DRENDO-1510 file (C-alpha; in Angstrom, 1 decimal, always signed):
<recs>
REC; n; res; u; v; w
REC; 1; MET; -7.8; +23.0; -17.1 .
REC; 2; ASP; -4.5; +22.3; -18.9 .
REC; 3; SER; -2.9; +21.4; -15.5 .
REC; 4; LEU; -5.7; +19.0; -14.8 .
REC; 5; LEU; -5.3; +17.4; -18.3 .
REC; 6; GLN; -1.7; +16.7; -17.7 .
REC; 7; CYS; -1.5; +15.9; -14.0 .
REC; 8; SER; -2.4; +17.8; -10.9 .
REC; 9; GLU; +0.4; +18.7; -8.5 .
REC; 10; GLU; -0.7; +15.8; -6.2 .
REC; 11; THR; -0.3; +13.3; -9.1 .
REC; 12; LYS; +3.1; +14.5; -10.1 .
REC; 13; SER; +4.5; +11.0; -10.5 .
REC; 14; CYS; +2.5; +10.5; -13.7 .
REC; 15; LYS; +4.9; +13.2; -15.1 .
REC; 16; GLU; +7.6; +10.7; -14.4 .
REC; 17; ASN; +5.8; +8.1; -16.4 .
REC; 18; PRO; +6.8; +8.4; -20.1 .
REC; 19; ALA; +3.8; +6.3; -21.2 .
REC; 20; VAL; +1.3; +8.8; -19.9 .
REC; 21; HIS; +0.6; +11.4; -22.7 .
REC; 22; LYS; -3.0; +12.1; -21.9 .
REC; 23; GLY; -4.6; +13.3; -18.7 .
REC; 24; ASP; -4.9; +10.7; -16.0 .
REC; 25; ILE; -8.7; +11.0; -15.4 .
REC; 26; LYS; -8.9; +8.3; -12.8 .
REC; 27; SER; -6.5; +10.2; -10.5 .
REC; 28; LEU; -8.7; +13.3; -10.5 .
REC; 29; SER; -10.7; +14.0; -7.4 .
REC; 30; PHE; -14.4; +14.6; -7.8 .
REC; 31; GLU; -13.9; +18.4; -7.4 .
REC; 32; GLU; -11.2; +18.4; -10.1 .
REC; 33; LEU; -13.5; +16.4; -12.4 .
REC; 34; GLU; -16.2; +19.0; -11.8 .
REC; 35; THR; -13.8; +21.7; -12.9 .
REC; 36; VAL; -12.9; +19.8; -16.0 .
REC; 37; PHE; -16.5; +19.6; -17.2 .
REC; 38; LEU; -17.3; +23.2; -16.3 .
REC; 39; ASP; -14.3; +24.3; -18.3 .
REC; 40; MET; -15.6; +22.2; -21.2 .
REC; 41; GLY; -18.9; +24.0; -21.0 .
REC; 42; GLU; -20.7; +20.9; -19.6 .
REC; 43; LYS; -23.1; +20.7; -16.7 .
REC; 44; GLY; -21.8; +19.7; -13.3 .
REC; 45; PHE; -23.8; +16.5; -13.2 .
REC; 46; ARG; -21.5; +15.0; -15.8 .
REC; 47; ALA; -18.8; +14.8; -13.1 .
REC; 48; ARG; -21.1; +12.6; -11.0 .
REC; 49; GLN; -21.8; +10.4; -14.0 .
REC; 50; VAL; -18.1; +9.9; -15.0 .
REC; 51; PHE; -16.9; +9.5; -11.4 .
REC; 52; SER; -19.4; +6.7; -10.9 .
REC; 53; TRP; -18.3; +5.0; -14.1 .
REC; 54; LEU; -14.7; +5.2; -13.1 .
REC; 55; HIS; -14.9; +4.3; -9.4 .
REC; 56; GLU; -18.2; +2.5; -8.8 .
REC; 57; LYS; -18.8; +0.7; -12.1 .
REC; 58; GLN; -15.0; +0.7; -12.9 .
REC; 59; ALA; -15.3; +1.2; -16.6 .
REC; 60; ALA; -12.2; +0.4; -18.6 .
REC; 61; ASP; -13.1; +2.6; -21.6 .
REC; 62; PHE; -15.2; +5.8; -22.3 .
REC; 63; SER; -17.3; +3.8; -24.8 .
REC; 64; GLU; -18.9; +2.0; -21.8 .
REC; 65; MET; -20.3; +5.3; -20.4 .
REC; 66; THR; -23.5; +4.9; -22.3 .
REC; 67; ASN; -25.4; +7.7; -20.5 .
REC; 68; LEU; -23.0; +10.3; -21.9 .
REC; 69; PRO; -23.5; +11.8; -25.4 .
REC; 70; LEU; -21.3; +10.2; -28.1 .
REC; 71; GLY; -19.6; +13.5; -28.8 .
REC; 72; LEU; -18.6; +14.0; -25.1 .
REC; 73; ARG; -17.3; +10.4; -24.9 .
REC; 74; GLU; -15.1; +11.1; -28.0 .
REC; 75; SER; -13.9; +14.4; -26.5 .
REC; 76; LEU; -13.0; +12.7; -23.2 .
REC; 77; SER; -11.2; +9.9; -25.1 .
REC; 78; ARG; -9.0; +12.4; -27.0 .
REC; 79; GLN; -8.0; +14.3; -23.8 .
REC; 80; PHE; -7.8; +11.5; -21.2 .
REC; 81; ALA; -6.7; +8.0; -20.6 .
REC; 82; ILE; -8.3; +5.5; -18.3 .
REC; 83; THR; -5.7; +3.6; -16.3 .
REC; 84; VAL; -6.3; -0.1; -16.5 .
REC; 85; LEU; -3.8; -2.6; -15.2 .
REC; 86; GLU; -3.0; -5.8; -17.2 .
REC; 87; PRO; -2.4; -9.0; -15.2 .
REC; 88; VAL; +0.6; -10.7; -16.6 .
REC; 89; GLU; +1.1; -13.4; -14.0 .
REC; 90; VAL; -1.1; -14.9; -11.2 .
REC; 91; LEU; +0.1; -17.3; -8.5 .
REC; 92; VAL; -2.4; -19.2; -6.5 .
REC; 93; SER; -1.5; -20.7; -3.1 .
REC; 94; ARG; -2.0; -24.5; -2.6 .
REC; 95; PHE; -2.8; -23.9; +1.1 .
REC; 96; ASP; -5.3; -21.1; +1.1 .
REC; 97; ALA; -7.2; -18.7; -1.2 .
REC; 98; THR; -4.3; -16.3; -1.4 .
REC; 99; ARG; -3.5; -15.0; -4.9 .
REC; 100; LYS; -0.5; -12.9; -5.9 .
REC; 101; TYR; -0.9; -10.8; -9.0 .
REC; 102; LEU; +1.7; -9.2; -11.2 .
REC; 103; PHE; +0.3; -6.2; -13.0 .
REC; 104; ARG; +1.9; -4.4; -16.0 .
REC; 105; LEU; +1.7; -0.6; -16.0 .
REC; 106; ALA; +1.3; +1.6; -19.1 .
REC; 107; ASP; +5.1; +2.3; -19.2 .
REC; 108; GLY; +6.0; -1.4; -19.1 .
REC; 109; ASN; +6.9; -1.6; -15.4 .
REC; 110; VAL; +5.4; -4.3; -13.3 .
REC; 111; ILE; +4.1; -4.3; -9.7 .
REC; 112; GLU; +2.8; -6.8; -7.2 .
REC; 113; SER; -0.5; -7.0; -5.4 .
REC; 114; VAL; -1.9; -9.7; -3.1 .
REC; 115; TRP; -5.5; -11.0; -2.5 .
REC; 116; MET; -6.1; -12.6; +0.9 .
REC; 117; GLU; -9.3; -14.1; +2.3 .
REC; 118; TYR; -10.0; -14.0; +6.0 .
REC; 119; HIS; -13.1; -14.8; +8.1 .
REC; 120; HIS; -13.7; -11.1; +8.5 .
REC; 121; GLY; -13.6; -10.3; +4.8 .
REC; 122; ASN; -11.4; -10.0; +1.7 .
REC; 123; SER; -8.1; -8.0; +2.1 .
REC; 124; VAL; -5.8; -6.8; -0.6 .
REC; 125; CYS; -2.2; -5.7; -0.1 .
REC; 126; ILE; -1.2; -3.2; -2.7 .
REC; 127; SER; +2.1; -1.5; -3.8 .
REC; 128; SER; +2.6; +2.3; -3.6 .
REC; 129; GLN; +5.8; +2.4; -5.7 .
REC; 130; VAL; +7.6; +0.6; -8.4 .
REC; 131; GLY; +10.5; -0.8; -6.4 .
REC; 132; CYS; +11.7; +0.9; -3.2 .
REC; 133; ARG; +14.7; +2.8; -1.8 .
REC; 134; MET; +14.3; +2.1; +1.9 .
REC; 135; GLY; +16.8; -0.8; +1.8 .
REC; 136; CYS; +15.2; -3.2; +4.3 .
REC; 137; ARG; +17.5; -6.2; +4.4 .
REC; 138; PHE; +14.8; -8.9; +4.4 .
REC; 139; CYS; +12.7; -7.4; +1.5 .
REC; 140; ALA; +13.1; -8.2; -2.2 .
REC; 141; SER; +11.3; -4.9; -3.2 .
REC; 142; THR; +14.3; -2.8; -2.5 .
REC; 143; LEU; +17.0; -4.9; -4.2 .
REC; 144; ASP; +16.8; -3.0; -7.5 .
REC; 145; GLY; +16.1; +0.4; -5.9 .
REC; 146; LEU; +13.2; +2.8; -6.7 .
REC; 147; VAL; +11.9; +3.3; -10.2 .
REC; 148; ARG; +9.0; +5.7; -9.5 .
REC; 149; GLY; +6.0; +6.4; -7.3 .
REC; 150; LEU; +2.6; +5.1; -8.4 .
REC; 151; THR; -0.2; +7.5; -9.4 .
REC; 152; PRO; -3.5; +7.4; -7.4 .
REC; 153; ALA; -5.1; +5.6; -10.4 .
REC; 154; GLU; -2.4; +2.9; -10.4 .
REC; 155; MET; -3.0; +2.2; -6.7 .
REC; 156; LEU; -6.8; +2.3; -7.2 .
REC; 157; GLU; -6.6; -0.1; -10.1 .
REC; 158; GLN; -4.9; -2.8; -8.0 .
REC; 159; VAL; -7.9; -2.8; -5.8 .
REC; 160; TYR; -10.4; -2.5; -8.6 .
REC; 161; ARG; -8.8; -5.1; -10.8 .
REC; 162; MET; -8.4; -7.8; -8.1 .
REC; 163; GLN; -12.0; -7.2; -7.1 .
REC; 164; LYS; -13.2; -7.6; -10.6 .
REC; 165; LEU; -11.0; -10.7; -11.3 .
REC; 166; MET; -12.2; -12.4; -8.1 .
REC; 167; GLY; -15.8; -11.3; -8.4 .
REC; 168; LYS; -15.9; -10.4; -4.7 .
REC; 169; ARG; -15.9; -7.1; -2.9 .
REC; 170; VAL; -12.8; -5.9; -1.1 .
REC; 171; SER; -13.3; -5.0; +2.5 .
REC; 172; ASN; -9.8; -4.2; +3.7 .
REC; 173; VAL; -6.9; -2.5; +2.0 .
REC; 174; VAL; -3.3; -2.6; +3.2 .
REC; 175; LEU; -0.5; -0.4; +1.7 .
REC; 176; MET; +2.2; -2.9; +2.7 .
REC; 177; GLY; +3.3; -4.1; -0.7 .
REC; 178; SER; +6.4; -2.7; -2.6 .
REC; 179; GLY; +7.3; +0.8; -1.8 .
REC; 180; GLU; +7.2; +3.2; +1.1 .
REC; 181; PRO; +3.9; +5.1; +1.2 .
REC; 182; MET; +5.4; +8.1; +3.0 .
REC; 183; ASP; +7.9; +8.4; +0.1 .
REC; 184; ASN; +5.0; +8.9; -2.3 .
REC; 185; TYR; +3.0; +10.9; +0.1 .
REC; 186; GLU; +0.8; +13.2; -2.1 .
REC; 187; ASN; -0.3; +10.4; -4.3 .
REC; 188; VAL; -1.0; +8.0; -1.4 .
REC; 189; VAL; -3.2; +10.5; +0.3 .
REC; 190; LYS; -5.1; +11.2; -2.9 .
REC; 191; PHE; -5.6; +7.5; -3.3 .
REC; 192; LEU; -7.0; +7.3; +0.2 .
REC; 193; ARG; -9.5; +10.1; -0.4 .
REC; 194; LEU; -10.6; +8.5; -3.7 .
REC; 195; VAL; -11.0; +4.9; -2.4 .
REC; 196; THR; -13.0; +6.2; +0.6 .
REC; 197; ASP; -15.2; +8.6; -1.5 .
REC; 198; LYS; -18.9; +7.4; -1.1 .
REC; 199; ARG; -19.5; +8.3; -4.7 .
REC; 200; GLY; -17.1; +5.6; -5.7 .
REC; 201; LEU; -16.0; +2.4; -3.9 .
REC; 202; GLY; -16.8; +4.0; -0.5 .
REC; 203; LEU; -14.4; +1.9; +1.5 .
REC; 204; SER; -14.2; +2.8; +5.2 .
REC; 205; ALA; -11.0; +4.6; +6.1 .
REC; 206; ARG; -10.9; +2.4; +9.3 .
REC; 207; ASN; -10.5; -0.6; +7.0 .
REC; 208; ILE; -7.3; +0.7; +5.5 .
REC; 209; THR; -3.8; +0.3; +6.9 .
REC; 210; VAL; -0.8; +2.4; +5.8 .
REC; 211; SER; +2.5; +0.8; +6.6 .
REC; 212; THR; +5.7; +2.9; +6.9 .
REC; 213; CYS; +9.4; +2.2; +7.7 .
REC; 214; GLY; +9.3; +5.2; +9.9 .
REC; 215; LEU; +9.4; +8.6; +8.2 .
REC; 216; PRO; +8.4; +11.0; +11.0 .
REC; 217; ASP; +7.5; +13.9; +8.8 .
REC; 218; GLY; +5.0; +11.8; +6.8 .
REC; 219; ILE; +3.5; +10.4; +10.0 .
REC; 220; TYR; +2.9; +13.8; +11.4 .
REC; 221; ARG; +1.4; +15.0; +8.1 .
REC; 222; LEU; -0.9; +12.0; +7.9 .
REC; 223; ALA; -2.2; +12.6; +11.4 .
REC; 224; GLU; -3.5; +16.0; +10.2 .
REC; 225; GLU; -5.3; +14.6; +7.1 .
REC; 226; LYS; -8.5; +13.7; +9.0 .
REC; 227; LEU; -8.3; +10.2; +7.5 .
REC; 228; PRO; -8.8; +7.7; +10.3 .
REC; 229; VAL; -6.7; +5.0; +8.7 .
REC; 230; THR; -4.6; +2.6; +10.8 .
REC; 231; LEU; -0.9; +3.4; +10.9 .
REC; 232; ALA; +1.5; +0.4; +11.0 .
REC; 233; LEU; +5.1; +1.0; +11.8 .
REC; 234; SER; +7.7; -1.5; +10.6 .
REC; 235; LEU; +9.7; -1.8; +13.8 .
REC; 236; HIS; +11.5; -5.2; +13.6 .
REC; 237; ALA; +13.9; -4.5; +16.5 .
REC; 238; PRO; +13.7; -3.0; +20.0 .
REC; 239; ASP; +16.8; -0.8; +19.7 .
REC; 240; ASP; +18.4; +1.5; +17.1 .
REC; 241; GLU; +21.5; -0.7; +16.7 .
REC; 242; LYS; +19.6; -3.8; +15.7 .
REC; 243; ARG; +17.1; -1.8; +13.7 .
REC; 244; GLN; +19.8; -0.1; +11.7 .
REC; 245; GLU; +21.2; -3.6; +10.8 .
REC; 246; LEU; +17.9; -4.7; +9.4 .
REC; 247; MET; +16.6; -1.3; +8.1 .
REC; 248; PRO; +19.1; +1.2; +6.7 .
REC; 249; ILE; +16.5; +4.0; +6.9 .
REC; 250; ALA; +16.8; +3.7; +10.7 .
REC; 251; ARG; +20.3; +5.3; +10.4 .
REC; 252; LYS; +18.5; +8.5; +9.5 .
REC; 253; TYR; +15.6; +8.4; +11.8 .
REC; 254; SER; +16.1; +7.0; +15.3 .
REC; 255; LEU; +13.4; +5.5; +17.5 .
REC; 256; LYS; +13.5; +8.7; +19.6 .
REC; 257; GLU; +12.2; +10.5; +16.5 .
REC; 258; VAL; +9.9; +7.8; +15.1 .
REC; 259; LEU; +8.0; +6.7; +18.2 .
REC; 260; PRO; +6.9; +10.3; +19.3 .
REC; 261; ALA; +5.5; +10.6; +15.7 .
REC; 262; CYS; +3.5; +7.4; +16.3 .
REC; 263; ASP; +2.3; +8.8; +19.7 .
REC; 264; ALA; +1.2; +12.0; +18.0 .
REC; 265; TYR; -0.7; +10.0; +15.4 .
REC; 266; PHE; -2.6; +8.2; +18.2 .
REC; 267; GLU; -3.3; +11.4; +20.1 .
REC; 268; LYS; -4.6; +13.2; +16.9 .
REC; 269; THR; -6.7; +10.3; +15.4 .
REC; 270; GLY; -7.5; +8.1; +18.3 .
REC; 271; ARG; -6.4; +5.2; +16.2 .
REC; 272; ARG; -4.2; +2.5; +17.9 .
REC; 273; VAL; -0.9; +2.1; +16.1 .
REC; 274; SER; +0.2; -1.3; +14.9 .
REC; 275; PHE; +3.9; -2.3; +15.2 .
REC; 276; GLU; +5.1; -4.8; +12.6 .
REC; 277; TYR; +7.9; -7.1; +13.9 .
REC; 278; SER; +9.4; -9.6; +11.4 .
REC; 279; LEU; +11.0; -12.4; +13.3 .
REC; 280; VAL; +14.4; -13.5; +11.9 .
REC; 281; ALA; +16.0; -16.5; +13.4 .
REC; 282; GLY; +19.1; -15.7; +15.5 .
REC; 283; VAL; +18.8; -12.0; +14.7 .
REC; 284; ASN; +15.9; -10.4; +16.7 .
REC; 285; ASP; +13.8; -13.3; +18.2 .
REC; 286; THR; +15.2; -13.9; +21.7 .
REC; 287; LYS; +13.3; -13.6; +24.9 .
REC; 288; GLU; +15.6; -10.8; +25.9 .
REC; 289; GLU; +14.7; -8.8; +22.8 .
REC; 290; ALA; +11.0; -9.5; +23.5 .
REC; 291; LYS; +11.5; -8.0; +27.0 .
REC; 292; ALA; +13.3; -5.0; +25.5 .
REC; 293; LEU; +10.4; -4.5; +23.0 .
REC; 294; ALA; +7.9; -4.7; +25.8 .
REC; 295; ALA; +9.8; -2.0; +27.8 .
REC; 296; LEU; +10.0; +0.1; +24.6 .
REC; 297; LEU; +6.2; +0.0; +24.0 .
REC; 298; LYS; +5.1; +0.0; +27.6 .
REC; 299; GLY; +2.2; +2.5; +28.2 .
REC; 300; ARG; +1.4; +2.9; +24.5 .
REC; 301; SER; -2.0; +2.1; +23.0 .
REC; 302; CYS; -0.7; -0.3; +20.4 .
REC; 303; HIS; -0.7; -3.8; +18.9 .
REC; 304; VAL; +2.2; -5.9; +17.8 .
REC; 305; ASN; +2.0; -8.0; +14.7 .
REC; 306; LEU; +4.6; -10.8; +14.9 .
REC; 307; ILE; +5.5; -11.8; +11.3 .
REC; 308; PRO; +7.5; -15.0; +10.6 .
REC; 309; VAL; +9.8; -13.6; +7.9 .
REC; 310; ASN; +9.5; -14.9; +4.3 .
REC; 311; PRO; +13.0; -15.8; +3.3 .
REC; 312; ILE; +14.4; -14.4; +0.0 .
REC; 313; LYS; +17.2; -16.1; -1.9 .
REC; 314; GLU; +19.4; -13.0; -2.0 .
REC; 315; ARG; +19.7; -12.9; +1.8 .
REC; 316; LYS; +20.7; -15.5; +4.4 .
REC; 317; TYR; +17.9; -14.6; +6.8 .
REC; 318; ALA; +15.7; -17.5; +8.0 .
REC; 319; ARG; +12.4; -17.5; +9.8 .
REC; 320; SER; +12.3; -18.1; +13.5 .
REC; 321; GLY; +11.1; -21.5; +14.8 .
REC; 322; ARG; +7.6; -22.0; +16.1 .
REC; 323; GLN; +8.8; -22.2; +19.7 .
REC; 324; ALA; +10.8; -19.1; +19.5 .
REC; 325; ILE; +7.8; -17.2; +18.0 .
REC; 326; ALA; +5.5; -18.5; +20.7 .
REC; 327; ASP; +8.0; -17.6; +23.5 .
REC; 328; PHE; +8.4; -14.1; +22.0 .
REC; 329; LYS; +4.6; -13.6; +22.0 .
REC; 330; ASN; +4.3; -14.9; +25.6 .
REC; 331; VAL; +6.9; -12.5; +26.9 .
REC; 332; LEU; +5.0; -9.6; +25.3 .
REC; 333; GLU; +1.7; -10.7; +26.7 .
REC; 334; LYS; +3.1; -11.2; +30.2 .
REC; 335; ASN; +4.2; -7.6; +30.0 .
REC; 336; GLU; +0.7; -6.5; +28.9 .
REC; 337; ILE; +1.6; -5.8; +25.3 .
REC; 338; ASN; -1.1; -6.9; +22.9 .
REC; 339; ALA; +0.4; -9.2; +20.3 .
REC; 340; THR; -0.7; -11.6; +17.6 .
REC; 341; ILE; +1.2; -13.9; +15.2 .
REC; 342; ARG; +0.3; -13.1; +11.7 .
REC; 343; ARG; -1.3; -16.0; +9.8 .
REC; 344; GLU; +1.1; -17.2; +7.2 .
REC; 345; MET; -0.4; -16.8; +3.8 .
REC; 346; GLY; +1.1; -17.2; +0.3 .
REC; 347; ARG; +4.4; -18.6; +1.5 .
REC; 348; ASP; +4.4; -21.0; -1.5 .
REC; 349; ILE; +3.8; -18.3; -4.0 .
REC; 350; SER; +6.8; -15.9; -3.6 .
REC; 351; GLY; +5.1; -14.4; -0.5 .
REC; 352; ALA; +7.7; -11.8; +0.4 .
REC; 353; CYS; +7.4; -8.3; -1.1 .
REC; 354; GLY; +9.1; -8.0; -4.4 .
REC; 355; GLN; +9.9; -11.7; -5.0 .
REC; 356; LEU; +7.5; -12.2; -7.9 .
REC; 357; ARG; +8.4; -9.0; -9.6 .
REC; 358; ARG; +12.1; -9.8; -9.3 .
REC; 359; SER; +11.7; -13.3; -10.7 .
REC; 360; TYR; +9.7; -12.0; -13.5 .
REC; 361; ARG; +12.3; -9.4; -14.4 .
REC; 362; GLU; +15.1; -12.0; -14.2 .
REC; 363; LYS; +13.2; -14.1; -16.8 .
REC; 364; ARG; +12.4; -11.0; -19.0 .
REC; 365; PRO; +15.2; -8.5; -18.6 .
</recs>
């Protein structure tokens, strides 16, 4: 039980969080929670009650768990903490219902999350790490490097807190905020199992997208997890040379290593892979590059998301013009590659990953 009170092996990043002194109860799986109560001499049904309070009713304090005896609530409070994120800044778009939240963690770090409303439901984009070490040139998340990975509870709380603040149910979750999910693999997978658990929020795994810069080992591992989530690869260029210019991680993993991992993911899960392609003016947006991309992806069951890049002040990159974007899409479609232009949301509220966190830190060093 001691290991569960501190952190399970899967939630090892809470050991890196100096603010966490009690057990991280919201990061425990249902089975781990059962073990905790059995070790306490309690009946197994207490696990169902507490799991429901944490993940279905989303209680912020043990005192809210009124169907538990007072003594048990006090005992749990002494041994465990309930992770609750504090919103410290909220930006609301003038153009749509997009909201960008800056949440403070227990150790004082801050992370970004985004609420987006589409005709098919409400989507949230959440962070998996505080900062990032992947070094993508057009992303503000990586400018100050990686601080630490988020615990499963800290990822869950982004979903729960936005849902509660908005008073609306989340239907889709995208791990495409700050951080590289495959660089925090164990905690991300545990988050996926918790958020899809029918005893809690019960979100469909098919409504979850995990985005990666392209860490092949992580992709192969995820394919074996029996979690039919959508895999999104940050591609951004049709060849290694251009990709390395935009994404330093590509110097370590070539397309000859990354694309077979994506193919294996499709073969194992039956889930079509999405390829994210941020269009940067004069860098990767020509018709020739569109043709090269079509040739690279030919024969694959995939979808290309074309993303007009959100400029950040620390870089000179600019978004492609409308005509260049339309021409790029047309070339792909003529070559039988499924492609869409991502709807621009939150451009007026520090839309690029890491922008809000960075501006907040600049004001409050």
